[in-house]
C-alpha positions in Angstrom: -41.1 11.9 -10.9 -42.1 8.6 -9.2 -38.4 7.7 -8.6 -37.7 11.1 -7.2 -40.8 10.9 -4.9 -39.7 7.4 -3.8 -36.2 8.7 -3.0 -37.6 11.6 -1.0 -39.9 9.2 0.9 -37.0 6.8 1.7 -34.9 9.8 2.9 -37.8 11.0 5.2 -38.3 7.5 6.5 -34.6 7.2 7.3 -34.5 10.6 9.0 -37.5 9.5 11.1 -35.7 6.3 12.1 -32.6 8.3 13.1 -34.7 10.9 15.1 -36.7 8.3 17.0 -34.1 5.7 17.7 -31.1 7.7 19.0 -29.0 7.1 15.9 -26.5 9.8 14.8 -26.5 10.7 11.1 -22.9 11.9 10.5 -21.6 14.0 7.6 -21.6 12.1 4.3 -24.6 9.9 5.3 -22.7 7.6 7.7 -24.9 6.3 10.4 -23.7 5.6 13.9 -26.0 3.2 15.8 -26.2 3.8 19.5 -27.0 1.0 22.0 -30.6 0.0 22.4 -31.7 0.3 18.8 -34.5 -2.2 18.0 -33.4 -4.9 15.5 -36.4 -4.2 13.2 -35.1 -0.7 12.7 -31.6 -1.9 11.8 -33.0 -4.0 9.0 -34.2 -0.8 7.3 -30.8 0.9 7.1 -28.9 0.9 3.9 -26.2 -1.7 3.6 -22.6 -0.6 4.2 -20.3 -1.3 1.2 -17.6 -3.9 1.9 -14.1 -2.7 2.5 -11.9 -3.1 -0.6 -9.3 -5.8 -0.2 -5.6 -4.8 0.1 -3.6 -5.3 -3.1 -1.3 -8.4 -3.1 2.4 -7.8 -2.6 4.4 -7.9 -5.8 7.8 -9.5 -5.6 10.8 -7.5 -6.7 14.6 -7.7 -7.0 16.5 -8.1 -3.7 13.5 -9.5 -1.9 14.3 -12.5 0.3 11.9 -15.5 -0.1 11.5 -18.7 1.9 10.5 -21.7 -0.3 9.4 -24.8 1.5 8.6 -28.1 -0.1 6.5 -30.4 2.2 8.4 -33.5 3.3 11.4 -32.4 1.3 13.5 -30.2 3.6 16.7 -30.7 1.6 15.1 -28.8 -1.3 13.7 -26.1 0.9 15.4 -22.8 1.9 15.7 -19.1 1.4 16.4 -17.5 -2.0 17.1 -13.9 -3.0 15.5 -12.4 -6.1 18.4 -11.4 -8.4 18.6 -8.1 -10.2 17.4 -9.8 -13.3 14.2 -10.8 -11.4 15.0 -14.5 -11.2 15.5 -17.0 -8.4 17.7 -20.1 -8.3 16.0 -23.2 -6.9 17.9 -26.0 -5.3 16.3 -28.3 -7.8 15.3 -27.4 -11.4 15.8 -24.3 -13.6 15.8 -20.6 -12.6 12.4 -19.0 -12.4 11.4 -15.4 -13.0 9.9 -14.2 -9.7 9.9 -10.3 -10.0 6.5 -9.0 -10.9 4.6 -11.9 -9.4 2.5 -12.4 -6.3 3.5 -15.2 -3.9 0.6 -17.3 -5.2 1.6 -16.8 -8.8 5.2 -17.8 -7.9 4.0 -20.8 -6.0 2.2 -22.1 -9.1 5.4 -21.6 -11.2 7.6 -23.3 -8.6 5.1 -26.2 -8.2 5.1 -26.7 -12.0 8.9 -26.8 -12.1 9.2 -29.3 -9.2 6.6 -31.6 -10.9 9.5 -32.7 -13.1 11.0 -34.3 -10.0 8.1 -35.0 -7.6 4.7 -36.5 -8.3 2.6 -34.0 -6.3 4.9 -31.4 -4.6 3.3 -29.1 -2.0 5.0 -25.8 -2.0 4.8 -22.9 0.5 6.3 -19.4 -0.3 6.8 -16.7 2.3 8.3 -13.2 1.9 11.0 -13.1 4.6 12.4 -9.6 3.8 11.2 -6.8 1.6 14.0 -5.0 -0.1 12.5 -4.1 -3.4 10.0 -1.5 -2.1 11.9 1.4 -0.7 11.8 5.2 -0.7 14.7 7.5 0.1 15.2 10.8 1.8 18.4 12.9 1.9 19.5 16.3 2.8 18.4 18.4 5.8 16.5 15.8 7.8 17.5 14.1 11.1 17.9 10.7 9.6 18.8 10.2 6.0 18.6 6.9 4.1 16.3 4.3 2.7 13.0 3.4 4.3 10.9 0.3 3.6 7.6 0.9 1.7 5.6 -2.0 3.2 2.3 -0.1 2.8 0.8 3.2 1.9 3.2 6.1 2.8 2.8 9.8 2.2 5.4 12.6 2.1 4.5 13.7 5.6 4.9 10.1 6.9 8.3 9.7 5.3 9.6 13.0 6.8 8.3 11.8 10.2 10.1 8.5 9.7 13.3 10.5 8.9 13.0 12.2 12.3 11.6 15.5 10.9 13.3 18.4 9.2 16.4 20.1 10.5 16.2 23.6 11.9 17.4 25.4 8.8 15.7 23.2 6.2 14.1 24.9 3.2 10.7 23.5 4.0 8.9 25.3 1.2 11.1 23.9 -1.6 11.5 20.2 -1.0 12.1 18.1 -4.2 10.5 14.8 -4.8 12.1 12.7 -7.6 9.8 9.9 -8.9 11.2 6.4 -9.0 8.6 5.2 -11.5 7.4 8.1 -13.6 9.4 9.6 -16.5 9.0 12.5 -18.8 9.1 12.5 -22.6 12.9 12.9 -22.4 13.2 9.7 -20.4 14.3 11.5 -17.3 12.5 10.9 -13.9 9.8 13.4 -13.1 10.3 15.7 -10.2 7.9 17.7 -8.0 8.2 20.6 -5.6 6.8 19.9 -2.1 5.8 22.7 0.3 6.1 21.1 3.7 4.8 24.3 5.4 1.4 23.9 3.6 1.3 20.2 4.6 1.9 21.0 8.3 -0.9 23.5 8.2 -3.3 21.1 6.5 -3.3 23.1 3.3 -3.0 21.8 -0.3 -2.7 18.2 1.0 -3.8 16.6 -2.3 -1.1 18.6 -4.1 1.8 18.1 -1.7 1.2 15.3 0.7 1.1 12.7 -2.1 1.4 8.9 -1.7 4.9 7.7 -2.4 5.9 4.9 -4.9 8.8 2.5 -4.8 12.1 4.3 -5.6 10.8 7.8 -4.9 13.5 10.1 -3.4 12.8 13.1 -1.3 15.6 15.8 -1.3 15.5 18.4 1.5 17.8 21.4 0.9 19.2 23.5 3.7 17.8 27.0 4.2 
């Protein structure tokens, strides 16, 4: 009971602060502070949780990397990640790069070059992302592969493809997964209703976030 009473008291105090200071308490408890709010009132507001960091990029086949060795330009240059996930250095053995972040690959390259240099300083940069792509084909204005450099939904991919053609079957679009497989080993597929998405309906079901290798097939009506 004491904890409940304490929570109620804190809520009432917060509401009083909002009411008397010109703050706006938005839906979900988010507080917008308007100009002119005294600093002593700001100290009483709950802390805002930090934004989650973005996940590190994972290197994959066909990605183009730039590997630079400080003060050793002849051993620096661009490399392409092979289909087997490895890269070929100008000095030393081949190294598996696929599945690693640039920091993890840097450690592996540095360790390999220590066979030839006392304290090599290595820099690795992703020059071109070719491993993370999604595909769209059929009744869209622009078919082909599109880079997946960040979060992308079905709606965003269709927009990148220039939208649906006039006679597209917008209620029966097929999404074939590039990463998920069923018990039979075949890629999973899903039906997408674009009409619902465009009306803001069933977004969690149809406007899903895409993964590398996903293919969207739009049939003609």
